Backbone atoms as SQL, in Angstrom:
CREATE TABLE atoms (id INTEGER PRIMARY KEY, chain TEXT, resi INTEGER, resn TEXT, atom TEXT, x REAL, y REAL, z REAL);
INSERT INTO atoms VALUES
  (1, 'A', 1, 'MET', 'N', -62.606, 12.786, -57.580),
  (2, 'A', 1, 'MET', 'CA', -63.119, 11.978, -58.717),
  (3, 'A', 1, 'MET', 'C', -61.970, 10.946, -58.906),
  (4, 'A', 2, 'ILE', 'N', -62.451, 9.798, -59.228),
  (5, 'A', 2, 'ILE', 'CA', -61.460, 8.524, -59.606),
  (6, 'A', 2, 'ILE', 'C', -61.042, 8.693, -60.849),
  (7, 'A', 3, 'THR', 'N', -59.630, 8.421, -61.001),
  (8, 'A', 3, 'THR', 'CA', -59.001, 8.627, -62.324),
  (9, 'A', 3, 'THR', 'C', -58.766, 7.231, -62.857),
  (10, 'A', 4, 'ARG', 'N', -58.553, 6.875, -64.191),
  (11, 'A', 4, 'ARG', 'CA', -58.277, 5.664, -64.605),
  (12, 'A', 4, 'ARG', 'C', -57.108, 5.154, -64.162),
  (13, 'A', 5, 'LYS', 'N', -55.927, 6.054, -63.881),
  (14, 'A', 5, 'LYS', 'CA', -54.885, 5.676, -63.355),
  (15, 'A', 5, 'LYS', 'C', -54.747, 5.072, -61.957),
  (16, 'A', 6, 'PHE', 'N', -55.690, 5.766, -61.073),
  (17, 'A', 6, 'PHE', 'CA', -56.040, 5.197, -59.859),
  (18, 'A', 6, 'PHE', 'C', -56.429, 4.063, -59.952),
  (19, 'A', 7, 'ALA', 'N', -57.825, 3.985, -60.652),
  (20, 'A', 7, 'ALA', 'CA', -58.372, 2.528, -60.731),
  (21, 'A', 7, 'ALA', 'C', -57.570, 1.383, -61.122),
  (22, 'A', 8, 'ASP', 'N', -56.685, 1.577, -62.083),
  (23, 'A', 8, 'ASP', 'CA', -55.919, 0.651, -62.706),
  (24, 'A', 8, 'ASP', 'C', -54.916, 0.287, -61.556),
  (25, 'A', 9, 'HIS', 'N', -54.287, 1.202, -60.804),
  (26, 'A', 9, 'HIS', 'CA', -53.267, 0.916, -59.780),
  (27, 'A', 9, 'HIS', 'C', -54.132, 0.065, -58.596),
  (28, 'A', 10, 'PHE', 'N', -55.237, 0.658, -58.247),
  (29, 'A', 10, 'PHE', 'CA', -56.028, 0.019, -57.312),
  (30, 'A', 10, 'PHE', 'C', -56.242, -1.514, -57.460),
  (31, 'A', 11, 'ALA', 'N', -56.914, -1.780, -58.702),
  (32, 'A', 11, 'ALA', 'CA', -56.968, -3.036, -59.430),
  (33, 'A', 11, 'ALA', 'C', -56.001, -4.027, -59.336),
  (34, 'A', 12, 'GLU', 'N', -54.771, -3.572, -59.804),
  (35, 'A', 12, 'GLU', 'CA', -53.629, -4.311, -59.612),
  (36, 'A', 12, 'GLU', 'C', -53.052, -4.748, -58.243),
  (37, 'A', 13, 'GLU', 'N', -52.993, -3.612, -57.540),
  (38, 'A', 13, 'GLU', 'CA', -52.699, -3.962, -56.056),
  (39, 'A', 13, 'GLU', 'C', -53.694, -4.887, -55.287),
  (40, 'A', 14, 'TRP', 'N', -55.026, -4.534, -55.442),
  (41, 'A', 14, 'TRP', 'CA', -56.216, -5.592, -54.816),
  (42, 'A', 14, 'TRP', 'C', -56.095, -7.029, -55.284),
  (43, 'A', 15, 'ILE', 'N', -55.892, -7.291, -56.555),
  (44, 'A', 15, 'ILE', 'CA', -55.812, -8.586, -57.136),
  (45, 'A', 15, 'ILE', 'C', -54.316, -9.325, -56.598),
  (46, 'A', 16, 'ARG', 'N', -53.329, -8.593, -56.594),
  (47, 'A', 16, 'ARG', 'CA', -51.974, -9.082, -56.107),
  (48, 'A', 16, 'ARG', 'C', -52.061, -9.319, -54.738),
  (49, 'A', 17, 'ALA', 'N', -52.987, -8.494, -53.812),
  (50, 'A', 17, 'ALA', 'CA', -53.036, -8.758, -52.401),
  (51, 'A', 17, 'ALA', 'C', -53.862, -9.955, -52.094),
  (52, 'A', 18, 'TRP', 'N', -55.054, -10.200, -52.910),
  (53, 'A', 18, 'TRP', 'CA', -55.836, -11.254, -52.691),
  (54, 'A', 18, 'TRP', 'C', -55.036, -12.654, -53.154),
  (55, 'A', 19, 'ASN', 'N', -54.332, -12.598, -54.166),
  (56, 'A', 19, 'ASN', 'CA', -53.522, -13.752, -54.737),
  (57, 'A', 19, 'ASN', 'C', -52.593, -14.133, -53.718),
  (58, 'A', 20, 'SER', 'N', -51.939, -13.147, -53.106),
  (59, 'A', 20, 'SER', 'CA', -50.866, -13.555, -52.094),
  (60, 'A', 20, 'SER', 'C', -51.380, -14.184, -50.845),
  (61, 'A', 21, 'HIS', 'N', -52.735, -14.071, -50.654),
  (62, 'A', 21, 'HIS', 'CA', -53.308, -14.447, -49.424),
  (63, 'A', 21, 'HIS', 'C', -52.796, -13.795, -48.095),
  (64, 'A', 22, 'ASP', 'N', -52.288, -12.677, -48.391),
  (65, 'A', 22, 'ASP', 'CA', -51.557, -11.902, -47.174),
  (66, 'A', 22, 'ASP', 'C', -52.784, -10.972, -46.550),
  (67, 'A', 23, 'LEU', 'N', -53.383, -11.336, -45.592),
  (68, 'A', 23, 'LEU', 'CA', -54.483, -10.692, -45.058),
  (69, 'A', 23, 'LEU', 'C', -54.234, -9.014, -44.660),
  (70, 'A', 24, 'GLU', 'N', -53.180, -8.799, -44.250),
  (71, 'A', 24, 'GLU', 'CA', -52.687, -7.509, -43.889),
  (72, 'A', 24, 'GLU', 'C', -52.605, -6.778, -45.096),
  (73, 'A', 25, 'LEU', 'N', -52.062, -7.277, -46.162),
  (74, 'A', 25, 'LEU', 'CA', -51.884, -6.575, -47.461),
  (75, 'A', 25, 'LEU', 'C', -53.233, -6.262, -48.063),
  (76, 'A', 26, 'ILE', 'N', -54.168, -7.183, -47.946),
  (77, 'A', 26, 'ILE', 'CA', -55.483, -7.093, -48.381),
  (78, 'A', 26, 'ILE', 'C', -56.268, -6.016, -47.588),
  (79, 'A', 27, 'LEU', 'N', -56.044, -6.046, -46.256),
  (80, 'A', 27, 'LEU', 'CA', -56.920, -5.014, -45.508),
  (81, 'A', 27, 'LEU', 'C', -56.301, -3.586, -45.558),
  (82, 'A', 28, 'SER', 'N', -55.139, -3.508, -46.197),
  (83, 'A', 28, 'SER', 'CA', -54.587, -2.096, -46.291),
  (84, 'A', 28, 'SER', 'C', -55.363, -1.327, -47.277),
  (85, 'A', 29, 'HIS', 'N', -55.960, -1.761, -47.996),
  (86, 'A', 29, 'HIS', 'CA', -56.958, -1.107, -48.938),
  (87, 'A', 29, 'HIS', 'C', -58.057, -0.561, -48.231),
  (88, 'A', 30, 'TYR', 'N', -58.484, -0.934, -47.223),
  (89, 'A', 30, 'TYR', 'CA', -59.674, -0.303, -46.464),
  (90, 'A', 30, 'TYR', 'C', -59.520, 0.417, -45.331),
  (91, 'A', 31, 'SER', 'N', -60.454, 1.204, -45.328),
  (92, 'A', 31, 'SER', 'CA', -60.459, 2.258, -44.028),
  (93, 'A', 31, 'SER', 'C', -60.943, 1.291, -42.975),
  (94, 'A', 32, 'ASP', 'N', -60.649, 1.777, -41.552),
  (95, 'A', 32, 'ASP', 'CA', -60.851, 0.917, -40.406),
  (96, 'A', 32, 'ASP', 'C', -62.260, 0.728, -40.201),
  (97, 'A', 33, 'ASP', 'N', -63.098, 1.371, -40.630),
  (98, 'A', 33, 'ASP', 'CA', -64.706, 1.139, -40.328),
  (99, 'A', 33, 'ASP', 'C', -65.340, 0.966, -41.487),
  (100, 'A', 34, 'PHE', 'N', -64.735, 0.372, -42.585),
  (101, 'A', 34, 'PHE', 'CA', -65.470, 0.097, -43.680),
  (102, 'A', 34, 'PHE', 'C', -66.407, -0.953, -43.506),
  (103, 'A', 35, 'VAL', 'N', -67.547, -0.815, -44.512),
  (104, 'A', 35, 'VAL', 'CA', -68.649, -1.803, -44.622),
  (105, 'A', 35, 'VAL', 'C', -68.542, -2.745, -45.673),
  (106, 'A', 36, 'MET', 'N', -68.706, -3.997, -45.398),
  (107, 'A', 36, 'MET', 'CA', -68.667, -5.071, -46.593),
  (108, 'A', 36, 'MET', 'C', -69.947, -5.690, -46.728),
  (109, 'A', 37, 'SER', 'N', -70.546, -5.931, -47.905),
  (110, 'A', 37, 'SER', 'CA', -71.694, -6.615, -48.093),
  (111, 'A', 37, 'SER', 'C', -71.497, -7.656, -49.165),
  (112, 'A', 38, 'SER', 'N', -71.844, -9.027, -48.982),
  (113, 'A', 38, 'SER', 'CA', -71.591, -10.077, -49.804),
  (114, 'A', 38, 'SER', 'C', -72.465, -11.286, -49.364),
  (115, 'A', 39, 'PRO', 'N', -72.971, -11.976, -50.374),
  (116, 'A', 39, 'PRO', 'CA', -73.847, -13.214, -49.909),
  (117, 'A', 39, 'PRO', 'C', -72.983, -14.165, -49.338),
  (118, 'A', 40, 'ARG', 'N', -71.599, -14.237, -49.535),
  (119, 'A', 40, 'ARG', 'CA', -70.747, -15.039, -48.800),
  (120, 'A', 40, 'ARG', 'C', -70.770, -14.798, -47.394),
  (121, 'A', 41, 'ILE', 'N', -70.758, -13.654, -46.995),
  (122, 'A', 41, 'ILE', 'CA', -70.735, -13.311, -45.601),
  (123, 'A', 41, 'ILE', 'C', -72.071, -14.097, -44.811),
  (124, 'A', 42, 'ALA', 'N', -73.068, -14.229, -45.362),
  (125, 'A', 42, 'ALA', 'CA', -74.229, -15.031, -44.706),
  (126, 'A', 42, 'ALA', 'C', -73.801, -16.653, -44.596),
  (127, 'A', 43, 'VAL', 'N', -73.199, -16.938, -45.457),
  (128, 'A', 43, 'VAL', 'CA', -72.665, -18.583, -45.634),
  (129, 'A', 43, 'VAL', 'C', -71.404, -18.682, -44.700),
  (130, 'A', 44, 'VAL', 'N', -70.429, -17.802, -44.840),
  (131, 'A', 44, 'VAL', 'CA', -69.140, -18.049, -44.147),
  (132, 'A', 44, 'VAL', 'C', -69.104, -17.775, -42.624),
  (133, 'A', 45, 'ALA', 'N', -69.767, -16.330, -42.596),
  (134, 'A', 45, 'ALA', 'CA', -69.598, -15.773, -41.222),
  (135, 'A', 45, 'ALA', 'C', -70.838, -15.944, -40.592),
  (136, 'A', 46, 'GLY', 'N', -71.861, -16.668, -41.101),
  (137, 'A', 46, 'GLY', 'CA', -73.119, -16.710, -40.533),
  (138, 'A', 46, 'GLY', 'C', -73.974, -15.449, -40.195),
  (139, 'A', 47, 'GLU', 'N', -73.707, -14.507, -40.832),
  (140, 'A', 47, 'GLU', 'CA', -74.374, -13.088, -40.589),
  (141, 'A', 47, 'GLU', 'C', -75.667, -13.026, -41.715),
  (142, 'A', 48, 'PRO', 'N', -76.833, -13.287, -41.338),
  (143, 'A', 48, 'PRO', 'CA', -77.688, -13.280, -42.204),
  (144, 'A', 48, 'PRO', 'C', -78.164, -11.997, -43.070),
  (145, 'A', 49, 'SER', 'N', -77.675, -10.980, -42.607),
  (146, 'A', 49, 'SER', 'CA', -77.931, -9.626, -43.403),
  (147, 'A', 49, 'SER', 'C', -76.851, -9.730, -44.564),
  (148, 'A', 50, 'GLY', 'N', -75.841, -10.556, -44.547),
  (149, 'A', 50, 'GLY', 'CA', -74.811, -10.422, -45.392),
  (150, 'A', 50, 'GLY', 'C', -73.817, -9.111, -45.432),
  (151, 'A', 51, 'THR', 'N', -73.824, -8.389, -44.378),
  (152, 'A', 51, 'THR', 'CA', -73.204, -7.251, -44.066),
  (153, 'A', 51, 'THR', 'C', -72.465, -7.432, -42.827),
  (154, 'A', 52, 'LEU', 'N', -71.013, -6.787, -42.924),
  (155, 'A', 52, 'LEU', 'CA', -70.247, -6.612, -41.699),
  (156, 'A', 52, 'LEU', 'C', -69.626, -5.291, -41.831),
  (157, 'A', 53, 'LYS', 'N', -69.378, -4.751, -40.574),
  (158, 'A', 53, 'LYS', 'CA', -68.603, -3.409, -40.523),
  (159, 'A', 53, 'LYS', 'C', -67.424, -3.482, -39.601),
  (160, 'A', 54, 'GLY', 'N', -66.592, -2.861, -40.143),
  (161, 'A', 54, 'GLY', 'CA', -65.179, -2.558, -39.311),
  (162, 'A', 54, 'GLY', 'C', -64.251, -3.762, -39.773),
  (163, 'A', 55, 'LYS', 'N', -62.923, -3.314, -39.691),
  (164, 'A', 55, 'LYS', 'CA', -61.892, -4.423, -39.954),
  (165, 'A', 55, 'LYS', 'C', -61.835, -5.546, -39.078),
  (166, 'A', 56, 'PRO', 'N', -62.028, -5.491, -37.819),
  (167, 'A', 56, 'PRO', 'CA', -62.088, -6.614, -36.948),
  (168, 'A', 56, 'PRO', 'C', -62.964, -7.929, -37.331),
  (169, 'A', 57, 'ALA', 'N', -64.080, -7.347, -37.724),
  (170, 'A', 57, 'ALA', 'CA', -65.242, -8.244, -37.918),
  (171, 'A', 57, 'ALA', 'C', -65.055, -8.927, -39.372),
  (172, 'A', 58, 'ILE', 'N', -64.403, -8.021, -40.253),
  (173, 'A', 58, 'ILE', 'CA', -64.365, -8.399, -41.670),
  (174, 'A', 58, 'ILE', 'C', -63.026, -9.359, -41.688),
  (175, 'A', 59, 'ARG', 'N', -61.941, -8.869, -40.750),
  (176, 'A', 59, 'ARG', 'CA', -60.775, -9.880, -40.771),
  (177, 'A', 59, 'ARG', 'C', -61.179, -11.176, -40.409),
  (178, 'A', 60, 'ALA', 'N', -61.942, -11.205, -39.290),
  (179, 'A', 60, 'ALA', 'CA', -62.431, -12.731, -38.992),
  (180, 'A', 60, 'ALA', 'C', -63.141, -13.514, -40.078),
  (181, 'A', 61, 'TYR', 'N', -63.932, -12.762, -40.853),
  (182, 'A', 61, 'TYR', 'CA', -64.589, -13.422, -42.044),
  (183, 'A', 61, 'TYR', 'C', -63.747, -13.787, -42.932),
  (184, 'A', 62, 'TRP', 'N', -62.578, -12.958, -43.435),
  (185, 'A', 62, 'TRP', 'CA', -61.758, -13.218, -44.607),
  (186, 'A', 62, 'TRP', 'C', -60.761, -14.150, -44.002),
  (187, 'A', 63, 'GLU', 'N', -60.440, -14.242, -42.872),
  (188, 'A', 63, 'GLU', 'CA', -59.719, -15.452, -42.213),
  (189, 'A', 63, 'GLU', 'C', -60.025, -16.766, -42.508),
  (190, 'A', 64, 'LYS', 'N', -61.364, -16.762, -42.110),
  (191, 'A', 64, 'LYS', 'CA', -62.215, -18.095, -42.294),
  (192, 'A', 64, 'LYS', 'C', -62.275, -18.415, -43.833),
  (193, 'A', 65, 'ALA', 'N', -62.708, -17.333, -44.716),
  (194, 'A', 65, 'ALA', 'CA', -62.874, -17.497, -46.005),
  (195, 'A', 65, 'ALA', 'C', -61.583, -17.960, -46.780),
  (196, 'A', 66, 'LEU', 'N', -60.297, -17.649, -46.304),
  (197, 'A', 66, 'LEU', 'CA', -59.123, -17.734, -46.980),
  (198, 'A', 66, 'LEU', 'C', -58.829, -19.361, -46.530),
  (199, 'A', 67, 'ALA', 'N', -59.005, -19.521, -45.458),
  (200, 'A', 67, 'ALA', 'CA', -58.680, -21.097, -44.936),
  (201, 'A', 67, 'ALA', 'C', -59.714, -21.945, -45.796),
  (202, 'A', 68, 'LEU', 'N', -60.754, -21.579, -46.233),
  (203, 'A', 68, 'LEU', 'CA', -61.730, -22.578, -46.748),
  (204, 'A', 68, 'LEU', 'C', -61.308, -22.524, -48.280),
  (205, 'A', 69, 'ALA', 'N', -60.649, -21.630, -48.685),
  (206, 'A', 69, 'ALA', 'CA', -60.108, -21.551, -50.262),
  (207, 'A', 69, 'ALA', 'C', -58.818, -21.450, -50.332),
  (208, 'A', 70, 'PRO', 'N', -57.807, -22.414, -49.817),
  (209, 'A', 70, 'PRO', 'CA', -56.430, -22.265, -49.904),
  (210, 'A', 70, 'PRO', 'C', -55.841, -22.154, -51.378),
  (211, 'A', 71, 'ASN', 'N', -56.664, -22.556, -52.331),
  (212, 'A', 71, 'ASN', 'CA', -56.134, -22.436, -53.827),
  (213, 'A', 71, 'ASN', 'C', -56.771, -21.008, -54.565),
  (214, 'A', 72, 'LEU', 'N', -57.241, -20.141, -53.575),
  (215, 'A', 72, 'LEU', 'CA', -57.915, -18.765, -54.106),
  (216, 'A', 72, 'LEU', 'C', -56.903, -18.130, -54.961),
  (217, 'A', 73, 'HIS', 'N', -57.489, -17.688, -56.250),
  (218, 'A', 73, 'HIS', 'CA', -56.982, -17.070, -57.243),
  (219, 'A', 73, 'HIS', 'C', -57.844, -16.202, -58.043),
  (220, 'A', 74, 'PHE', 'N', -57.586, -14.885, -58.084),
  (221, 'A', 74, 'PHE', 'CA', -58.319, -13.968, -58.870),
  (222, 'A', 74, 'PHE', 'C', -57.781, -13.819, -60.194),
  (223, 'A', 75, 'GLU', 'N', -58.558, -13.772, -61.360),
  (224, 'A', 75, 'GLU', 'CA', -58.047, -13.099, -62.562),
  (225, 'A', 75, 'GLU', 'C', -58.882, -12.020, -63.036),
  (226, 'A', 76, 'LEU', 'N', -58.296, -10.828, -63.071),
  (227, 'A', 76, 'LEU', 'CA', -59.008, -9.580, -63.319),
  (228, 'A', 76, 'LEU', 'C', -59.499, -9.651, -64.764),
  (229, 'A', 77, 'ILE', 'N', -60.718, -9.347, -65.159),
  (230, 'A', 77, 'ILE', 'CA', -61.329, -9.329, -66.418),
  (231, 'A', 77, 'ILE', 'C', -61.343, -7.924, -66.854),
  (232, 'A', 78, 'SER', 'N', -61.986, -7.105, -66.158),
  (233, 'A', 78, 'SER', 'CA', -62.184, -5.596, -66.507),
  (234, 'A', 78, 'SER', 'C', -62.385, -4.729, -65.245),
  (235, 'A', 79, 'ILE', 'N', -62.117, -3.446, -65.627),
  (236, 'A', 79, 'ILE', 'CA', -62.080, -2.395, -64.619),
  (237, 'A', 79, 'ILE', 'C', -63.070, -1.412, -65.050),
  (238, 'A', 80, 'LEU', 'N', -64.070, -1.011, -64.155),
  (239, 'A', 80, 'LEU', 'CA', -65.175, -0.027, -64.439),
  (240, 'A', 80, 'LEU', 'C', -64.920, 1.217, -63.489),
  (241, 'A', 81, 'VAL', 'N', -64.821, 2.501, -64.028),
  (242, 'A', 81, 'VAL', 'CA', -64.475, 3.726, -63.157),
  (243, 'A', 81, 'VAL', 'C', -65.821, 4.642, -63.068),
  (244, 'A', 82, 'GLY', 'N', -66.039, 4.735, -61.767),
  (245, 'A', 82, 'GLY', 'CA', -67.197, 5.760, -61.516),
  (246, 'A', 82, 'GLY', 'C', -66.593, 7.070, -60.886),
  (247, 'A', 83, 'VAL', 'N', -67.394, 7.818, -60.389),
  (248, 'A', 83, 'VAL', 'CA', -67.256, 9.214, -59.736),
  (249, 'A', 83, 'VAL', 'C', -66.513, 8.927, -58.370),
  (250, 'A', 84, 'ASP', 'N', -66.846, 8.000, -57.492),
  (251, 'A', 84, 'ASP', 'CA', -66.175, 7.787, -56.328),
  (252, 'A', 84, 'ASP', 'C', -66.208, 6.398, -56.022),
  (253, 'A', 85, 'SER', 'N', -66.286, 5.570, -57.019),
  (254, 'A', 85, 'SER', 'CA', -66.050, 4.184, -57.075),
  (255, 'A', 85, 'SER', 'C', -65.399, 3.413, -58.143),
  (256, 'A', 86, 'VAL', 'N', -65.019, 2.250, -57.915),
  (257, 'A', 86, 'VAL', 'CA', -64.367, 1.255, -58.945),
  (258, 'A', 86, 'VAL', 'C', -65.054, -0.007, -58.850),
  (259, 'A', 87, 'THR', 'N', -65.333, -0.491, -60.073),
  (260, 'A', 87, 'THR', 'CA', -65.798, -1.908, -60.088),
  (261, 'A', 87, 'THR', 'C', -64.885, -2.908, -60.824),
  (262, 'A', 88, 'LEU', 'N', -64.406, -3.818, -59.889),
  (263, 'A', 88, 'LEU', 'CA', -63.699, -4.996, -60.571),
  (264, 'A', 88, 'LEU', 'C', -64.376, -6.229, -60.998),
  (265, 'A', 89, 'TYR', 'N', -64.433, -6.500, -62.280),
  (266, 'A', 89, 'TYR', 'CA', -64.910, -7.672, -62.626),
  (267, 'A', 89, 'TYR', 'C', -63.943, -8.816, -62.807),
  (268, 'A', 90, 'TYR', 'N', -64.021, -9.830, -62.217),
  (269, 'A', 90, 'TYR', 'CA', -62.784, -10.857, -62.244),
  (270, 'A', 90, 'TYR', 'C', -63.423, -12.350, -62.098),
  (271, 'A', 91, 'LYS', 'N', -62.480, -13.229, -62.452),
  (272, 'A', 91, 'LYS', 'CA', -62.822, -14.590, -62.316),
  (273, 'A', 91, 'LYS', 'C', -62.275, -14.968, -60.817),
  (274, 'A', 92, 'GLY', 'N', -63.328, -15.490, -60.066),
  (275, 'A', 92, 'GLY', 'CA', -63.137, -15.990, -58.837),
  (276, 'A', 92, 'GLY', 'C', -62.947, -17.348, -58.427),
  (277, 'A', 93, 'VAL', 'N', -63.063, -17.947, -57.422),
  (278, 'A', 93, 'VAL', 'CA', -62.913, -19.188, -56.938),
  (279, 'A', 93, 'VAL', 'C', -63.895, -20.086, -57.589),
  (280, 'A', 94, 'ARG', 'N', -65.052, -19.669, -57.615),
  (281, 'A', 94, 'ARG', 'CA', -66.294, -20.377, -57.848),
  (282, 'A', 94, 'ARG', 'C', -66.694, -19.966, -59.451),
  (283, 'A', 95, 'ALA', 'N', -66.811, -18.582, -59.595),
  (284, 'A', 95, 'ALA', 'CA', -67.537, -18.469, -60.851),
  (285, 'A', 95, 'ALA', 'C', -67.107, -16.734, -61.027),
  (286, 'A', 96, 'MET', 'N', -67.755, -16.058, -61.972),
  (287, 'A', 96, 'MET', 'CA', -67.246, -14.861, -62.220),
  (288, 'A', 96, 'MET', 'C', -67.942, -13.880, -61.125),
  (289, 'A', 97, 'ALA', 'N', -67.129, -12.608, -60.731),
  (290, 'A', 97, 'ALA', 'CA', -67.649, -11.952, -59.719),
  (291, 'A', 97, 'ALA', 'C', -67.301, -10.357, -60.071),
  (292, 'A', 98, 'ALA', 'N', -68.095, -9.536, -59.361),
  (293, 'A', 98, 'ALA', 'CA', -68.087, -8.062, -59.541),
  (294, 'A', 98, 'ALA', 'C', -67.924, -7.629, -58.263),
  (295, 'A', 99, 'GLU', 'N', -67.038, -6.575, -57.783),
  (296, 'A', 99, 'GLU', 'CA', -67.054, -5.910, -56.768),
  (297, 'A', 99, 'GLU', 'C', -66.992, -4.539, -56.894),
  (298, 'A', 100, 'VAL', 'N', -67.959, -3.864, -56.195),
  (299, 'A', 100, 'VAL', 'CA', -68.067, -2.361, -56.339),
  (300, 'A', 100, 'VAL', 'C', -67.253, -1.886, -55.022),
  (301, 'A', 101, 'PHE', 'N', -66.338, -0.882, -55.121),
  (302, 'A', 101, 'PHE', 'CA', -65.591, -0.516, -53.955),
  (303, 'A', 101, 'PHE', 'C', -65.815, 1.241, -54.065),
  (304, 'A', 102, 'PHE', 'N', -66.559, 1.636, -53.051),
  (305, 'A', 102, 'PHE', 'CA', -66.567, 3.010, -52.810),
  (306, 'A', 102, 'PHE', 'C', -65.547, 3.627, -51.957),
  (307, 'A', 103, 'LEU', 'N', -64.811, 4.765, -52.423),
  (308, 'A', 103, 'LEU', 'CA', -63.559, 5.074, -51.888),
  (309, 'A', 103, 'LEU', 'C', -63.662, 6.529, -51.206),
  (310, 'A', 104, 'GLY', 'N', -63.004, 6.574, -50.049),
  (311, 'A', 104, 'GLY', 'CA', -62.850, 7.853, -49.365),
  (312, 'A', 104, 'GLY', 'C', -61.854, 8.764, -50.093),
  (313, 'A', 105, 'VAL', 'N', -61.800, 9.960, -49.466),
  (314, 'A', 105, 'VAL', 'CA', -60.917, 11.026, -49.961),
  (315, 'A', 105, 'VAL', 'C', -59.422, 10.554, -50.012),
  (316, 'A', 106, 'ASP', 'N', -59.024, 9.714, -49.099),
  (317, 'A', 106, 'ASP', 'CA', -57.907, 9.117, -48.727),
  (318, 'A', 106, 'ASP', 'C', -57.553, 8.003, -49.734),
  (319, 'A', 107, 'GLY', 'N', -58.463, 7.678, -50.545),
  (320, 'A', 107, 'GLY', 'CA', -58.032, 6.674, -51.444),
  (321, 'A', 107, 'GLY', 'C', -58.408, 5.006, -50.903),
  (322, 'A', 108, 'LYS', 'N', -58.865, 5.023, -49.823),
  (323, 'A', 108, 'LYS', 'CA', -59.244, 3.675, -48.906),
  (324, 'A', 108, 'LYS', 'C', -60.731, 3.336, -49.275),
  (325, 'A', 109, 'VAL', 'N', -60.980, 2.119, -49.195),
  (326, 'A', 109, 'VAL', 'CA', -62.442, 1.666, -49.455),
  (327, 'A', 109, 'VAL', 'C', -63.129, 1.818, -48.056),
  (328, 'A', 110, 'ILE', 'N', -64.226, 2.609, -48.298),
  (329, 'A', 110, 'ILE', 'CA', -65.127, 2.811, -47.076),
  (330, 'A', 110, 'ILE', 'C', -66.409, 1.825, -47.198),
  (331, 'A', 111, 'LYS', 'N', -66.643, 1.452, -48.429),
  (332, 'A', 111, 'LYS', 'CA', -67.856, 0.438, -48.689),
  (333, 'A', 111, 'LYS', 'C', -67.527, -0.430, -49.831),
  (334, 'A', 112, 'ALA', 'N', -67.760, -1.819, -49.672),
  (335, 'A', 112, 'ALA', 'CA', -67.672, -2.713, -50.703),
  (336, 'A', 112, 'ALA', 'C', -68.566, -3.572, -50.854),
  (337, 'A', 113, 'CYS', 'N', -69.202, -3.823, -52.105),
  (338, 'A', 113, 'CYS', 'CA', -70.329, -4.727, -52.290),
  (339, 'A', 113, 'CYS', 'C', -69.912, -5.888, -53.233),
  (340, 'A', 114, 'ALA', 'N', -69.996, -7.149, -52.817),
  (341, 'A', 114, 'ALA', 'CA', -69.674, -8.121, -53.973),
  (342, 'A', 114, 'ALA', 'C', -70.854, -8.763, -54.572),
  (343, 'A', 115, 'HIS', 'N', -70.648, -9.056, -55.774),
  (344, 'A', 115, 'HIS', 'CA', -71.743, -9.831, -56.498),
  (345, 'A', 115, 'HIS', 'C', -71.141, -11.027, -57.297),
  (346, 'A', 116, 'TYR', 'N', -71.871, -12.103, -57.183),
  (347, 'A', 116, 'TYR', 'CA', -71.395, -13.416, -57.859),
  (348, 'A', 116, 'TYR', 'C', -72.343, -13.958, -58.745),
  (349, 'A', 117, 'ALA', 'N', -71.713, -14.561, -59.933),
  (350, 'A', 117, 'ALA', 'CA', -72.522, -15.224, -60.925),
  (351, 'A', 117, 'ALA', 'C', -73.044, -16.389, -60.381);
């Protein structure tokens, strides 16, 4: 079960990683075969399903996305805690965003779903 302490730490580290633009630091939060779903995947990666699986595919997508948004900065608004998931609500590059992170027993993200205003 996810604790508030874990969720707060995860959120702080995740936001800091993205704001640093350090792709290795960003990817350190995820399992090797995690699944990512986002409407932006269809636009940036050209994957019509909006879903990618595994670090190599998602690394390529995030490399491209980071290059397209050199001023990327996230501002955390709220953290929601579930049984096996954490949702971060934040101000993103274009508008408000919420991402749901399902975590494995090792505390790494196994599935993430992004939602945008």
